[in-house]
N, C-alpha and C positions, 0 to 999 in steps of 0.2 A: 582596221576592218578585219572580219574573220575570213581566213583563207578558205577559198573553196575547196571542198574535200577531195582528196586523192580517191580513187575509185576502187579500193579494196573492199572486199566483202566485210559487212558489218556484223558483229557478234550478235547473237540473238537478243533482242531489245529487253526481254525480261531479265537476262544475266547482267546486262549493263546497268539497268535500273537497280537491280539487288546489289550490284557492288556499290553503286553510288551511295544507296542508302545506308549500307554497311559503314562508309567511310564518312558519310556527312549526317547522319540521322542522330536523334537525340539518344544519348547513352552510348554512343560508338565510342570505341577506344580511341585514345589519342595516336595520332600517326605513328609515333615511335614504337607502338605496340603492334602495328600491322604486319603481317607477314606478305610481303609483297615480292621480293625477289629472293634469290638463294641467300645463304649466309654471307656474312662478310669474308673477305679473303683471310686466310690463316694468319698472316702476321697481324692484321688489325684485331682478330679474335683474341691473339695473345696480349696485344697491347690494351685491350679493354680492361685487363687486370689492374691498370694504374688508372688513377683519378683522371689524367689527361686523355688516356685511351678510352676511358668509359665515356668521357664528354664527347669525343670524336665519334665513337660508335654510335652513341645516341643521335647525333647531328646526321650522321650517314643514314641511319634508319629512318629520320624523320623525312629527309631529302628523298630517298627512295619512295616512300609511302605517298608523298605529296606528289612526286612526278607521276606516279600511276594514278592518283586521283585526278590530276589534270588530263591524263590521257583519256581516262573514262569520261570526263566532263567532254572533252572534244568530241569523242564518239557519240555521246548522247546529243550534243550540238548538230553534228552531222546528221543524225537521224531527224530531229525536229526542224531543222532550217532548210536544208537541203535535200530536194528529190533530185534525181538525175533524169527524170522524164520530162520531156519538153512539151508541155500541155497536159491535158486531163487524160489523155488515152496513152497506153504503151503500144506503140505500133510495131515493135520487134516481132518476127515471125520465125519460125523454125526453118533451118536451111533447106530442108528437103521438102518442106510443105509450102515454100515461098510462092506466092501467087503473081509475082511480077508487077505489083502496083506500087512500090515504094519510090519508084525512079531509076531503078536499073532492072536489066532483063533477068530472068530465070537462067539463061545461059552465062550470063555474067557471074552469078552466083555459084553455078556449078562448076565454072573454070576456076575459082579461086578459093572457096571455101575449104577444100581438103588440106591446105597448108596451114590453116589456122589451127592452134592448138590451146590447151588449158593447163595452166600451171596448178600443181596440186602438191601439198605437203606429204610427206611420206607418213604412214599410218601407224609406225612403230616407234614414235619417239618416246614413248615412256619406257621402253626397253633401252634405247640408244642412250637416254639420259637417266639412268638409274643408280649411278655412282654417288657416293656422298658428295655433296656441294653441287650436284647437279639438279636442275629441274628442266621438265619437259615443254613448259609453257602451256599454251592452250590452244595451240594451232595443228596438233596431230590430225592428219587425214583432211586437213580443210582444203576445198576446191578454192583457188587463191586469186588467179588472175587469167589473162589471155595473152596471146602473142601469134607471131607467125615466122614460119621458116623462110630466111633469105639465102640459105644454101643448104646442102643435103643434111649438115649436122650443126647449123648455126641458127639460132631462134632470138628474134628481136622482140622486147617487151619494155614495160616501165621499169624505171630504176627503183621505185619505191616499193615494188614487190619484193625487194631484198633488203629493205631497211631494217634496222634493228628495233624500231618503235614505230607506233602509228596505228590507227584504226580501233583501239581499245582491245587490241590482242597482247598477249605476252608471248614472246620468242623464247626458245630454249637458252638456258644460262649455265655457266659454270663458275662456282665460287663467286657468285654476286656479279659477275659480268656477262652481259648477253653476247652470244656468239657473234661472229663477224659476218658480214654480208657475203663473204665467199662461202663460208660454211653453210649459211642459211640456203644459199642457193643449192648447194650439193644434198641438201635434205629435202629437195623437192624433185619431182618428175613432170614430164609434159605428156598430157593425154592427147591422142588424136582419136576421132570418130566418136567422141562423146556427143552424141546427137540422136534425134528421133528418126527412125526408118521411115521414109515417105511411103512405102508400101504397107509395112505392117502396122505402124504406129507404135511399135516397141523400139526401146532403147537399142541401139547397135552395140556390139561388143568393143568396147574401146581398147586401144592399144597404147602402152606406156613406154616412154623412153627416159632414161635417168639423166639428170643434169651432171655433168662431169666437170665443168670448170665455168667460173664467171669471167668472161673475157674482157668485158667494158662494162663499168658501173658508175653512172652520174658523171661522166667525163665533161669538164666545163660546166659543172652544176647543172647539166641537163637531165631532165627526169627520164632516162632511157637506160636499158641494160641490154647486152648481149651475152648469151651463154652458149656453151657447146653441149650438145647431147651426144650420149653414147648409142651404141647399136642395141637393137632388140635380140631375143634369144636366138634368132637366125643369122646374126651377124650383119642385118641389113640397117642402114641409116635411115631415118625418117623421110628425107628427101627424096630417096629412092622409091619410096612407096607413095608418098603423099603429095610429091611435087613442092616447089618453092615459089616465093613470090619475089617480084622485082622491085628493087626501091628506085624511086624516080630520080632523075638527074639533077633536078632543080625543084624549087618550091613551085606548087600550084597557085597562081594567082588570078585565074580567071573568075570574076564576079559571079557568084551563085553557081559555080561548078558543082556538079553532082557527086557528092562523096557516098561511099558505102563502108560501112562497119560490120565485120563479121566477129562475133564475140560470145563470150559465156558469161551473161549478166547474172549475178547473185550466184554463180556457180552452177547455174541451170545448163542443160544441153545446148549445143550451139545455136547461135540466133543470127538473123540478118536484119540490118536497119540501114536506111539510105535516106539522103536529103541534102539540100544545097548547103554549099559552105558559107559561113557568115562573114569569116574574114580570115586572112593570113598575113600576119605581120608581127614584127617583134618576136621571132622565133616560136610563135604560137598560132596553131590553126584552131579556129573557133566554128562551132556548129549549133544552131539553136532549134534544130529539128531532129536530131539523131538521139533516139533515148538510149540511155545506159544506166547500169546499176554497179553497185559494188561487185567486184569479179570481173568487170569490162577493162580494169586496168592492164595496159599493153596492147590492146586489140589494134592490129593494125588498120589505119584509115586509108581507104583505097580511093584514088582519084578516077575520072572517067576512063582512063586507058588500062585500069587494073592494077597501076603500080602503087607502092606504098608512098603516101605523101604525108605521112604523120603517124604518131603513135599516141593513142588515147591515155589520158592521165588522170583527168579532173571531172568531177560533175559540178555543175553549177545552175543547171535548168531548175525552175521550179514550175508549178502549174500555169504561171502566167508570165514569167520574164526569165532572164539570165540566158546563159549558154553553157555547153559543154566544152571541153578543149583538150588539145594535146600538144605534143612538140613537134613542130614542122621538121620534114626530113630534111631540108636544108641546113637547119640548125645542127642536126645530128652529123650530116656528112661533113660539116666543117670542122667537127672536133674528133670523129671517129677514124681510127686507123683500119677497122674492119670493113667500113662502107666506103668504097673508093670508086 
């Protein structure tokens, strides 16, 4: 069965379709001729001068091209097969225009939305990856995911936001190797206040903080990550300005408990969605009435008391069935040395 998609933003569909056409259409070059990643490591390039080395280089290029084609096909399947909207209508509302009708109060949203931020790739990757053998990928400047502050400089999000592959995007690489999750994290920042001003209707001036370290990443094979943020130009940490969220001490098990998700769907300004919990078992918290989109990955799932009861990771809703889901906080607490 096809794995329900992670909630990363999707590349523009026209680009995905064009790339697929280029790799699968009539008259397209054989995979070995496609330029997919950076060149082979230097030792293999030298070995390519021998018959055995040339065969190995050919096989590696084929493997690289087919791997990329599979990633593109997965991205296209995600677009065609899975929406993350639960039902026919997207219920999300701008946080500062929220009217209090989704199941939580306006005061609830005002108390918790400021600590929610947005992951974004730095926009100068073409400069940072301009040396021979380096490629910047296709992610420069991309608004990427969501998350929440759980301490003044500690930000909780989804692990797959720092994965080396997925979603149809190419990450930066050196000498044919995609950079590590740790380096991926340091090539992102976290934006706060990327939202519509409730009084003027204009975008607020967002404030960004650098990611300085990846503290935890997919510990225990769970799809979560914790990063440390650096200070702003005035030397202030984000939590001192925007406050922090509290992580629940145990899993939420109350049937139909009201959940709230504050998020950046599709890289858009901050939104709020709310609805009852479907289930919480097997390390997974599920909800079939909370709309999400690519870019919602890592959004904190808040329980009735306003504490974090999960981290959103996957879309699985369609117009008529399915559910979105995340990692339950109890499972994260069990493996994390940061959340105690």
